[in-house]
C-alpha positions as CSV (number, residue, x, y, z in Angstrom):
1,M,13.2,14.5,-22.9
2,D,13.2,15.4,-26.5
3,G,11.3,12.4,-27.8
4,A,14.4,10.6,-29.3
5,D,15.8,9.4,-26.0
6,T,14.4,5.9,-25.3
7,D,16.6,5.1,-22.2
8,Q,13.9,6.5,-19.9
9,A,10.2,5.9,-19.7
10,L,7.6,7.9,-17.8
11,A,5.4,5.8,-15.5
12,S,1.7,6.5,-15.2
13,K,-0.4,6.3,-12.1
14,W,-1.7,2.9,-13.4
15,D,1.7,1.4,-13.1
16,V,1.9,1.8,-9.4
17,P,-0.7,-0.9,-8.2
18,P,0.7,-3.8,-10.2
19,A,4.3,-2.9,-9.2
20,L,3.3,-2.6,-5.6
21,F,1.4,-5.9,-5.7
22,G,4.3,-7.7,-7.3
23,M,6.7,-6.3,-4.7
24,I,4.5,-7.5,-1.9
25,R,4.1,-10.9,-3.5
26,V,7.8,-11.4,-3.9
27,A,8.6,-10.1,-0.4
28,F,6.0,-12.3,1.4
29,G,5.9,-15.2,-1.1
30,D,8.2,-17.6,0.8
31,L,6.9,-16.8,4.3
32,P,4.9,-19.5,6.2
33,V,1.2,-19.0,6.5
34,R,1.3,-18.0,10.1
35,A,3.9,-15.3,9.4
36,K,1.7,-13.9,6.6
37,A,-1.3,-14.0,9.0
38,V,0.7,-12.0,11.6
39,V,1.8,-9.4,9.1
40,L,-1.8,-9.1,7.7
41,G,-3.2,-8.8,11.2
42,L,-0.8,-6.0,12.1
43,V,-1.4,-4.1,8.9
44,G,-5.2,-4.6,9.3
45,S,-5.2,-3.4,12.9
46,V,-3.2,-0.3,12.0
47,G,-5.7,0.4,9.2
48,V,-8.7,0.0,11.6
49,W,-7.0,2.2,14.2
50,T,-6.3,4.9,11.7
51,A,-9.9,4.8,10.4
52,I,-11.3,5.0,13.9
53,S,-9.1,7.9,14.9
54,W,-9.9,9.7,11.7
55,F,-13.6,9.3,12.2
56,R,-13.3,10.5,15.8
57,G,-11.4,13.5,14.8
58,R,-13.8,14.3,12.0
59,R,-16.8,14.0,14.3
60,S,-15.3,16.2,17.0
61,R,-14.6,19.0,14.4
62,V,-18.2,19.1,13.4
63,R,-19.5,20.0,16.9
């Protein structure tokens, strides 16, 4: 980019969280509460499983 072209803009790392939050809000905005709870439960359980397996792997490497 030579500075005169205004058709494209570079995104910073601070643009990602608001864009991601907005995308999730639009994607799940019209779902019923129980569907939102199921999706949140699945994502949360995957997060907990990943954290547990990471801690187990980290602990086994130390010994």
